[in-house]
FIDRENVO-214918 format. One record per residue: residue number from 1; residue in three letters; x, y, z of N, C-alpha, C in turn. Coordinates in steps of 0.05 Angstrom, whole numbers, plus 5000, padded with zeros to 4 digits. Example, Ala and Ser with C-alpha at 12.3 -4.5 7.8 and 13.67 -1.06 7.14 Angstrom:
// residues 2
pos,code,npx,npy,npz,capx,capy,capz,cpx,cpy,cpz
1,ALA,5264,4886,5156,5246,4910,5156,5264,4934,5156;
2,SER,5257,4955,5142,5273,4979,5143,5258,5001,5157;
//
This chain:
// residues 256
pos,code,npx,npy,npz,capx,capy,capz,cpx,cpy,cpz
1,MET,1251,9209,1942,1256,9236,1953,1233,9254,1947;
2,ASP,1223,9269,1967,1202,9288,1963,1214,9314,1953;
3,LEU,1207,9322,1929,1218,9346,1917,1206,9372,1928;
4,GLY,1186,9370,1945,1174,9393,1956,1157,9409,1936;
5,LEU,1146,9396,1916,1131,9410,1895,1101,9409,1898;
6,LYS,1091,9395,1918,1062,9393,1921,1050,9420,1927;
7,GLY,1030,9428,1911,1018,9454,1915,1032,9477,1901;
8,LYS,1055,9473,1890,1069,9494,1875,1053,9500,1849;
9,LYS,1058,9524,1839,1044,9533,1815,1065,9537,1793;
10,ALA,1062,9522,1771,1082,9522,1749,1070,9531,1723;
11,VAL,1085,9548,1708,1077,9557,1682,1098,9547,1662;
12,ILE,1090,9534,1640,1109,9523,1621,1103,9532,1593;
13,LEU,1123,9545,1581,1121,9553,1553,1129,9529,1536;
14,GLY,1112,9522,1517,1118,9499,1500,1115,9473,1516;
15,GLY,1091,9470,1528,1088,9448,1547,1070,9425,1537;
16,THR,1067,9422,1511,1048,9401,1501,1062,9378,1487;
17,ARG,1088,9380,1481,1101,9359,1466,1130,9356,1477;
18,GLY,1141,9332,1473,1169,9328,1479,1178,9335,1507;
19,ILE,1199,9350,1509,1211,9357,1535,1191,9373,1552;
20,GLY,1177,9392,1540,1158,9409,1554,1135,9393,1566;
21,ARG,1125,9374,1550,1103,9357,1560,1113,9339,1583;
22,ALA,1137,9328,1580,1148,9312,1601,1152,9328,1627;
23,ILE,1160,9353,1625,1163,9370,1648,1136,9375,1661;
24,ALA,1116,9381,1644,1089,9386,1655,1078,9362,1669;
25,ASP,1081,9338,1657,1071,9314,1669,1085,9308,1695;
26,THR,1112,9312,1696,1127,9306,1720,1120,9324,1742;
27,LEU,1117,9350,1736,1108,9369,1757,1081,9362,1768;
28,ALA,1063,9354,1750,1036,9347,1759,1036,9322,1776;
29,LYS,1052,9302,1768,1055,9278,1784,1066,9284,1812;
30,GLU,1082,9305,1814,1093,9313,1840,1074,9330,1856;
31,GLY,1050,9336,1844,1030,9350,1859,1028,9380,1853;
32,ALA,1043,9389,1833,1042,9418,1826,1019,9424,1807;
33,ASP,1007,9447,1810,0987,9457,1791,1002,9468,1767;
34,VAL,0992,9464,1743,1007,9470,1719,0991,9485,1698;
35,ALA,1003,9505,1686,0992,9519,1663,1011,9516,1639;
36,VAL,1000,9509,1616,1017,9505,1592,1007,9522,1569;
37,CYS,1025,9530,1552,1017,9543,1527,1033,9531,1504;
38,ALA,1021,9533,1481,1033,9524,1456,1015,9536,1434;
39,ARG,1023,9532,1409,1008,9544,1387,0984,9527,1380;
40,ASN,0987,9500,1382,0965,9482,1374,0944,9479,1395;
41,ALA,0920,9490,1390,0899,9490,1410,0890,9462,1418;
42,GLY,0889,9444,1398,0881,9417,1404,0901,9403,1423;
43,GLN,0927,9407,1418,0947,9395,1436,0946,9407,1464;
44,VAL,0939,9433,1465,0937,9445,1492,0913,9433,1507;
45,ALA,0891,9430,1493,0867,9418,1506,0872,9390,1516;
46,GLU,0886,9374,1499,0892,9346,1507,0911,9346,1530;
47,THR,0930,9363,1531,0950,9364,1552,0937,9372,1578;
48,VAL,0920,9393,1578,0906,9402,1602,0889,9380,1614;
49,ALA,0875,9366,1596,0858,9344,1606,0875,9322,1619;
50,ALA,0897,9316,1607,0915,9295,1618,0926,9304,1645;
51,LEU,0934,9329,1647,0945,9339,1672,0925,9339,1694;
52,LYS,0900,9346,1688,0879,9344,1708,0875,9316,1718;
53,GLY,0881,9297,1702,0879,9269,1709,0898,9261,1732;
54,PHE,0918,9277,1737,0936,9272,1759,0926,9284,1785;
55,GLY,0902,9296,1784,0890,9307,1808,0899,9335,1816;
56,VAL,0909,9349,1796,0919,9377,1802,0902,9396,1786;
57,ASN,0905,9422,1792,0893,9443,1776,0910,9448,1752;
58,ALA,0897,9448,1728,0912,9452,1704,0897,9471,1685;
59,THR,0912,9487,1671,0900,9505,1652,0919,9509,1628;
60,GLY,0909,9521,1607,0927,9525,1584,0913,9541,1562;
61,ALA,0929,9550,1543,0918,9566,1521,0936,9564,1497;
62,SER,0924,9569,1474,0939,9572,1449,0951,9600,1448;
63,VAL,0978,9602,1448,0991,9628,1449,1014,9628,1429;
64,ASP,1016,9650,1414,1039,9655,1397,1060,9668,1414;
65,ILE,1081,9653,1421,1101,9663,1440,1116,9686,1428;
66,MET,1117,9688,1401,1131,9711,1389,1115,9737,1390;
67,ASP,1090,9735,1399,1073,9758,1404,1076,9765,1434;
68,GLY,1094,9784,1440,1102,9790,1467,1078,9799,1484;
69,ALA,1060,9815,1473,1037,9825,1488,1018,9802,1495;
70,ALA,1014,9784,1475,0996,9761,1480,1008,9742,1501;
71,LEU,1034,9738,1500,1047,9720,1519,1045,9732,1547;
72,LYS,1051,9757,1550,1049,9770,1577,1021,9769,1588;
73,ALA,1001,9773,1570,0973,9773,1579,0966,9745,1588;
74,TRP,0975,9724,1574,0969,9697,1582,0982,9690,1608;
75,ILE,1007,9698,1612,1020,9692,1638,1005,9705,1661;
76,ALA,0996,9729,1657,0980,9742,1678,0955,9726,1684;
77,THR,0942,9717,1663,0917,9701,1666,0923,9675,1679;
78,ALA,0944,9662,1670,0951,9636,1682,0958,9638,1711;
79,GLY,0973,9659,1718,0979,9664,1747,0954,9668,1763;
80,ALA,0935,9683,1752,0910,9687,1767,0894,9661,1770;
81,GLU,0894,9645,1749,0879,9620,1750,0892,9600,1769;
82,LEU,0918,9600,1770,0932,9581,1788,0934,9591,1817;
83,GLY,0931,9617,1820,0935,9629,1847,0964,9636,1852;
84,GLY,0978,9644,1832,1006,9652,1834,1024,9636,1816;
85,ILE,1050,9642,1816,1070,9627,1801,1095,9623,1818;
86,ASP,1101,9598,1823,1126,9590,1837,1148,9583,1818;
87,ILE,1139,9572,1795,1159,9561,1775,1151,9570,1747;
88,LEU,1171,9580,1733,1168,9587,1705,1188,9571,1689;
89,VAL,1179,9557,1668,1196,9542,1651,1194,9552,1622;
90,SER,1216,9560,1610,1217,9569,1583,1228,9546,1566;
91,ASN,1211,9531,1553,1219,9508,1537,1215,9512,1507;
92,ALA,1198,9531,1499,1192,9535,1471,1216,9543,1455;
93,GLY,1219,9532,1431,1241,9539,1414,1233,9537,1385;
94,ALA,1244,9555,1369,1238,9556,1340,1252,9533,1325;
95,MET,1275,9525,1335,1291,9503,1322,1298,9510,1293;
96,ALA,1299,9536,1286,1306,9544,1259,1336,9538,1254;
97,GLN,1342,9525,1233,1370,9518,1226,1380,9536,1204;
98,GLY,1405,9542,1204,1417,9559,1183,1428,9585,1194;
99,ASN,1441,9599,1176,1454,9625,1184,1442,9648,1169;
100,ASP,1419,9644,1157,1406,9666,1143,1390,9684,1162;
101,VAL,1382,9707,1153,1369,9726,1170,1343,9715,1182;
102,SER,1328,9700,1166,1303,9689,1175,1307,9670,1198;
103,ALA,1327,9653,1197,1332,9634,1219,1340,9649,1244;
104,TRP,1357,9669,1241,1365,9685,1264,1341,9699,1277;
105,GLU,1324,9710,1261,1300,9724,1271,1281,9705,1286;
106,GLN,1276,9682,1274,1258,9663,1286,1269,9653,1313;
107,ASN,1294,9645,1313,1306,9635,1338,1307,9657,1360;
108,PHE,1314,9681,1352,1316,9703,1371,1289,9710,1382;
109,ARG,1269,9714,1365,1243,9723,1373,1229,9702,1391;
110,LEU,1231,9676,1384,1218,9656,1400,1234,9648,1425;
111,ASP,1259,9640,1421,1275,9630,1443,1282,9652,1463;
112,VAL,1294,9673,1453,1304,9694,1471,1282,9713,1480;
113,LEU,1269,9726,1462,1248,9745,1470,1225,9731,1484;
114,GLY,1219,9706,1477,1199,9691,1491,1206,9688,1520;
115,ALA,1231,9681,1526,1240,9679,1554,1241,9706,1568;
116,VAL,1250,9726,1554,1251,9753,1565,1223,9763,1573;
117,ASN,1204,9761,1554,1177,9770,1560,1163,9754,1581;
118,ALA,1168,9728,1581,1156,9710,1601,1166,9717,1629;
119,PHE,1192,9721,1631,1202,9727,1658,1193,9755,1667;
120,GLU,1192,9774,1649,1183,9801,1656,1154,9800,1667;
121,ALA,1137,9784,1654,1110,9782,1663,1107,9766,1689;
122,ALA,1123,9745,1693,1121,9728,1716,1136,9737,1740;
123,GLN,1156,9754,1736,1174,9762,1758,1160,9772,1783;
124,PRO,1140,9790,1781,1127,9798,1806,1114,9775,1821;
125,MET,1102,9756,1807,1089,9734,1820,1110,9714,1831;
126,LEU,1132,9711,1817,1154,9695,1827,1166,9707,1853;
127,ALA,1169,9733,1853,1179,9747,1877,1160,9744,1900;
128,ASP,1134,9746,1895,1114,9742,1916,1116,9713,1927;
129,ALA,1119,9694,1909,1121,9666,1918,1146,9661,1935;
130,ALA,1168,9673,1926,1193,9670,1941,1191,9682,1969;
131,THR,1178,9705,1971,1174,9718,1997,1157,9701,2015;
132,ALA,1136,9690,2004,1117,9675,2020,1127,9647,2027;
133,LYS,1142,9635,2009,1149,9606,2012,1179,9601,2014;
134,GLY,1195,9622,2008,1224,9619,2010,1238,9610,1985;
135,ASP,1223,9605,1963,1236,9596,1939,1218,9600,1915;
136,ALA,1230,9608,1892,1217,9609,1866,1238,9604,1845;
137,ALA,1229,9593,1822,1249,9584,1802,1241,9591,1774;
138,PHE,1261,9598,1758,1258,9602,1729,1278,9583,1716;
139,VAL,1268,9564,1700,1285,9544,1687,1283,9548,1656;
140,ILE,1305,9550,1643,1306,9553,1614,1318,9528,1601;
141,ILE,1306,9519,1580,1317,9496,1565,1333,9508,1542;
142,ALA,1359,9503,1542,1377,9512,1521,1386,9488,1505;
143,SER,1412,9485,1500,1422,9463,1484,1452,9462,1487;
144,ILE,1464,9438,1485,1493,9435,1484,1504,9449,1459;
145,SER,1487,9454,1439,1496,9468,1415,1506,9496,1421;
146,ALA,1499,9506,1445,1509,9532,1454,1539,9532,1457;
147,ALA,1551,9508,1462,1579,9507,1468,1596,9494,1446;
148,VAL,1584,9486,1424,1599,9474,1403,1592,9487,1376;
149,ALA,1610,9486,1357,1605,9498,1331,1620,9483,1309;
150,GLU,1605,9473,1290,1617,9460,1266,1618,9479,1243;
151,MET,1598,9497,1242,1596,9517,1220,1579,9540,1231;
152,ALA,1578,9562,1216,1561,9584,1224,1532,9577,1224;
153,ASP,1518,9581,1246,1490,9574,1249,1478,9591,1271;
154,SER,1453,9598,1267,1440,9616,1287,1432,9601,1312;
155,TYR,1427,9576,1311,1415,9561,1333,1433,9561,1358;
156,GLY,1458,9554,1355,1476,9552,1378,1481,9579,1392;
157,PRO,1487,9600,1377,1491,9626,1390,1467,9637,1405;
158,VAL,1443,9631,1394,1418,9640,1407,1415,9625,1434;
159,LYS,1420,9599,1433,1419,9584,1458,1440,9593,1478;
160,ALA,1464,9601,1468,1485,9611,1486,1476,9637,1499;
161,SER,1461,9653,1485,1452,9679,1497,1433,9673,1520;
162,LEU,1418,9652,1519,1400,9645,1541,1415,9638,1566;
163,ILE,1437,9624,1562,1454,9616,1585,1466,9641,1598;
164,HIS,1476,9659,1582,1487,9684,1592,1466,9700,1607;
165,MET,1442,9702,1595,1421,9717,1607,1413,9705,1634;
166,ALA,1412,9678,1635,1404,9665,1660,1423,9671,1683;
167,LYS,1449,9672,1677,1469,9678,1698,1464,9706,1709;
168,GLY,1459,9725,1691,1454,9752,1700,1429,9755,1716;
169,LEU,1408,9741,1708,1383,9742,1723,1386,9729,1750;
170,ALA,1402,9707,1751,1406,9693,1776,1419,9711,1797;
171,ARG,1439,9726,1788,1453,9744,1806,1436,9768,1814;
172,GLN,1421,9778,1795,1404,9802,1799,1382,9796,1819;
173,HIS,1370,9772,1818,1346,9766,1833,1352,9746,1856;
174,ALA,1377,9741,1862,1383,9722,1884,1372,9730,1911;
175,ARG,1375,9755,1918,1366,9764,1944,1335,9764,1946;
176,ALA,1322,9765,1923,1293,9763,1924,1283,9734,1926;
177,GLY,1302,9715,1924,1295,9687,1927,1286,9674,1901;
178,ILE,1291,9687,1878,1285,9675,1852,1310,9663,1841;
179,ARG,1309,9636,1837,1332,9622,1825,1328,9620,1795;
180,VAL,1350,9621,1780,1348,9619,1751,1370,9600,1742;
181,ASN,1361,9578,1728,1380,9558,1719,1373,9549,1691;
182,VAL,1392,9535,1679,1389,9526,1651,1394,9496,1650;
183,VAL,1379,9482,1633,1386,9454,1625,1394,9455,1596;
184,SER,1417,9443,1590,1426,9442,1562,1427,9413,1553;
185,PRO,1407,9404,1539,1406,9376,1529,1424,9372,1505;
186,GLY,1431,9347,1501,1444,9339,1476,1423,9328,1457;
187,MET,1427,9305,1445,1408,9293,1427,1385,9281,1443;
188,VAL,1361,9290,1438,1337,9281,1452,1317,9269,1431;
189,TYR,1309,9245,1436,1292,9231,1417,1264,9227,1428;
190,PHE,1244,9236,1413,1216,9230,1419,1200,9232,1393;
191,GLU,1178,9218,1392,1162,9217,1367,1154,9244,1359;
192,GLY,1160,9251,1334,1153,9278,1323,1174,9298,1328;
193,GLY,1195,9291,1343,1217,9310,1349,1237,9311,1327;
194,VAL,1257,9329,1331,1277,9333,1310,1292,9308,1303;
195,TRP,1302,9294,1324,1318,9270,1318,1302,9247,1307;
196,HIS,1276,9246,1314,1259,9226,1301,1256,9232,1272;
197,MET,1253,9257,1265,1251,9265,1236,1277,9260,1222;
198,VAL,1300,9265,1235,1326,9260,1223,1329,9230,1218;
199,GLU,1322,9214,1237,1323,9185,1234,1306,9175,1210;
200,THR,1283,9187,1207,1264,9180,1186,1274,9188,1159;
201,ASN,1284,9213,1157,1291,9224,1131,1320,9221,1124;
202,MET,1338,9219,1143,1367,9217,1138,1379,9195,1156;
203,PRO,1371,9170,1153,1379,9149,1171,1410,9146,1174;
204,ASP,1424,9149,1152,1453,9146,1154,1466,9168,1171;
205,PHE,1456,9193,1167,1466,9215,1183,1459,9211,1212;
206,PHE,1435,9201,1217,1426,9196,1245,1445,9176,1258;
207,LYS,1451,9154,1244,1469,9134,1256,1497,9146,1261;
208,LYS,1507,9163,1243,1533,9175,1246,1533,9193,1271;
209,GLN,1512,9209,1275,1511,9226,1298,1508,9210,1324;
210,LEU,1492,9189,1323,1488,9173,1347,1514,9159,1355;
211,ALA,1531,9152,1336,1556,9139,1341,1576,9157,1356;
212,ARG,1572,9183,1354,1589,9202,1368,1584,9202,1398;
213,ASN,1562,9192,1407,1554,9193,1435,1565,9169,1450;
214,PRO,1581,9173,1471,1592,9150,1485,1571,9131,1497;
215,THR,1547,9142,1502,1525,9125,1513,1513,9108,1491;
216,GLY,1517,9116,1466,1505,9100,1444,1476,9105,1439;
217,ARG,1464,9125,1452,1436,9130,1448,1429,9159,1453;
218,CYS,1405,9166,1445,1394,9193,1451,1382,9193,1479;
219,ALA,1378,9217,1490,1363,9220,1515,1334,9217,1509;
220,THR,1319,9209,1529,1290,9211,1528,1281,9239,1537;
221,ALA,1257,9247,1530,1247,9272,1540,1245,9272,1570;
222,GLN,1238,9248,1581,1236,9246,1610,1262,9251,1624;
223,GLU,1284,9242,1613,1310,9247,1625,1317,9276,1627;
224,ILE,1309,9292,1607,1314,9320,1608,1294,9333,1628;
225,ALA,1270,9324,1628,1250,9334,1647,1258,9330,1676;
226,ASN,1270,9307,1681,1279,9301,1709,1299,9323,1718;
227,ALA,1317,9330,1701,1337,9351,1708,1323,9378,1712;
228,ALA,1305,9385,1694,1291,9411,1696,1274,9412,1722;
229,VAL,1260,9391,1728,1242,9391,1751,1259,9392,1777;
230,PHE,1281,9378,1777,1299,9380,1801,1308,9409,1805;
231,LEU,1316,9423,1784,1325,9451,1786,1302,9469,1794;
232,ALA,1278,9462,1786,1254,9478,1793,1245,9474,1822;
233,SER,1254,9453,1834,1244,9445,1861,1260,9458,1883;
234,PRO,1248,9460,1907,1262,9471,1930,1285,9454,1940;
235,VAL,1286,9429,1930,1309,9411,1937,1335,9424,1927;
236,SER,1334,9439,1905,1358,9452,1894,1358,9481,1902;
237,SER,1351,9487,1926,1346,9515,1935,1372,9533,1934;
238,TYR,1396,9520,1934,1420,9536,1934,1433,9536,1906;
239,THR,1419,9525,1887,1429,9523,1859,1417,9545,1842;
240,THR,1433,9564,1834,1423,9585,1817,1446,9595,1800;
241,GLY,1440,9603,1775,1460,9611,1756,1475,9588,1743;
242,SER,1465,9564,1746,1479,9541,1735,1469,9534,1707;
243,ASN,1485,9520,1692,1478,9509,1666,1483,9479,1668;
244,LEU,1462,9463,1671,1465,9434,1674,1464,9421,1647;
245,VAL,1487,9410,1639,1490,9396,1613,1480,9367,1616;
246,VAL,1461,9360,1600,1450,9332,1601,1453,9321,1572;
247,ASP,1476,9312,1565,1481,9305,1537,1494,9278,1533;
248,GLY,1495,9261,1554,1506,9235,1551,1536,9235,1545;
249,ALA,1549,9257,1551,1578,9261,1546,1585,9263,1517;
250,ILE,1566,9271,1500,1572,9275,1472,1591,9298,1468;
251,SER,1590,9318,1485,1609,9340,1483,1634,9333,1499;
252,ASN,1657,9343,1490,1682,9336,1504,1692,9360,1521;
253,ARG,1676,9380,1525,1684,9403,1540,1684,9396,1570;
254,VAL,1702,9410,1584,1703,9407,1613,1688,9430,1626;
255,ASN,1668,9424,1643,1651,9445,1655,1662,9454,1682;
256,PHE,1678,9475,1682,1688,9486,1707,1667,9505,1718;
//
């Protein structure tokens, strides 16, 4: 299936590792030009070089997403370098665990305000793209943790706020042709990722958590990227305001 992404311009927050990198690679393989940001300059440079290897225009920069002014400035620069923005993906996350003030602040500033500032900066360019081409998309990576709670923790509620925000943005900007959707992954395994570290440092706990999943395994970063890229593509042009759960049925909630 042709996803209609050739020539599209995509900006990805947190696009050098794991899910974000898989999204960037998949978009580039589909013919989209891609801009990525992350904090590690070396990883950004390596990612940009790899993306260019797919024959597309690629750019990137080391950006502290918690610095709202710096993030907005980079998005403006990335849009100028790409020649517009058709797709914005907010994948960066603090992954701070716990219920203390520090964890709440980290998760809120990076996950929520990062998405808020990114969309505010990209919205005019997304609107222009939607007017010119009929479609533009903002995709947010949240988590199934938004819908489940074992104990008080900042991570799940912050991810839940992203889903709520996405629904409001979807309704507010529908007539402008900007679609806003969320992907909520379950356990995702990749080298250097959270579940890789859990497996390394707490193997018994990892096995216990894995056993809860009816599929008997974690998702790959590529499986989450596939969902995100589909939602970002014109193929899903009537899908907006949705929260796509990709968790291997580890959650027992019914999604009405």
